[in-house]
C-alpha positions in Angstrom: 6.7 50.5 344.4 3.3 50.9 345.9 2.8 52.1 349.4 -0.4 51.4 351.4 -0.8 53.9 354.2 -3.2 52.2 356.6 -2.8 52.6 360.3 -4.9 49.6 361.1 -2.1 47.3 359.8 0.1 47.2 362.9 1.9 43.8 362.5 4.0 42.1 359.9 1.4 39.2 359.8 -1.4 41.7 359.1 0.6 43.3 356.4 1.4 39.9 354.8 -2.2 38.9 354.9 -3.3 42.2 353.2 -0.6 41.8 350.6 -1.6 38.2 349.9 -5.3 39.2 349.5 -4.4 42.1 347.1 -2.1 39.9 345.0 -4.9 37.3 344.7 -7.4 40.0 343.7 -5.2 42.3 341.5 -2.1 40.3 340.7 -3.2 38.8 337.4 -4.5 40.8 334.5 -8.1 40.2 333.6 -7.5 40.0 329.9 -4.3 38.8 328.4 -3.7 38.1 324.7 -1.0 36.1 323.0 -0.7 36.2 319.2 1.7 35.5 316.4 2.0 37.6 313.3 2.3 36.3 309.8 5.9 36.3 308.4 4.9 38.9 305.8 3.8 41.5 308.5 6.2 44.4 308.4 6.7 46.2 311.6 8.2 46.1 315.1 6.6 45.2 318.4 8.2 46.6 321.6 7.4 45.8 325.2 5.7 48.8 326.8 4.0 50.0 323.6 0.2 50.0 323.3 -2.0 49.1 320.5 -5.8 49.1 319.7 -7.3 45.7 319.2 -10.6 45.7 317.2 -12.3 42.3 316.7 -15.9 41.3 316.1 -15.0 37.7 317.1 -13.9 38.4 320.7 -16.2 39.0 323.7 -15.8 42.2 325.7 -15.7 41.5 329.5 -16.3 45.2 330.2 -19.6 45.1 328.3 -21.1 42.0 329.9 -19.2 39.8 327.4 -21.1 41.2 324.5 -19.6 40.3 321.1 -17.1 42.8 319.6 -14.0 44.0 321.3 -12.3 47.4 320.8 -9.7 47.9 323.5 -6.2 49.2 324.2 -3.6 46.6 325.1 0.0 47.1 326.5 2.7 44.8 325.3 4.4 42.8 328.1 6.8 40.8 326.0 7.8 39.9 322.4 9.7 37.2 320.7 10.9 37.3 317.1 11.8 34.4 314.9 13.4 34.8 311.5 11.7 33.0 308.7 12.7 32.3 305.1 13.4 35.2 302.7 14.4 37.5 305.6 10.9 37.7 307.0 10.3 38.0 310.8 7.5 36.4 312.8 6.6 38.0 316.1 4.9 36.4 319.1 3.4 39.1 321.3 2.0 38.9 324.8 -0.2 41.9 325.9 -2.7 42.9 328.6 -5.7 45.1 328.5 -5.2 48.5 330.0 
């Protein structure tokens, strides 16, 4: 839980207004990625783990949208589907941290 210690918020309405403003500004991640692995990829993805994404094809918002992204992402959720021959195919949702 996050606690905001600000004495100028003295009513429930003021606290609600502040919370609504902060959720609008900070509530959604700036960069989110969803990808699916190929069935032959061997490994496990777990929510909470981080990984380094390196791509020359993606734009980097923290470098004025210059081409080329090297950034750490944290996994929010994963889904695994089982394919033929015992292979697994992962769908991963992650945000930039």
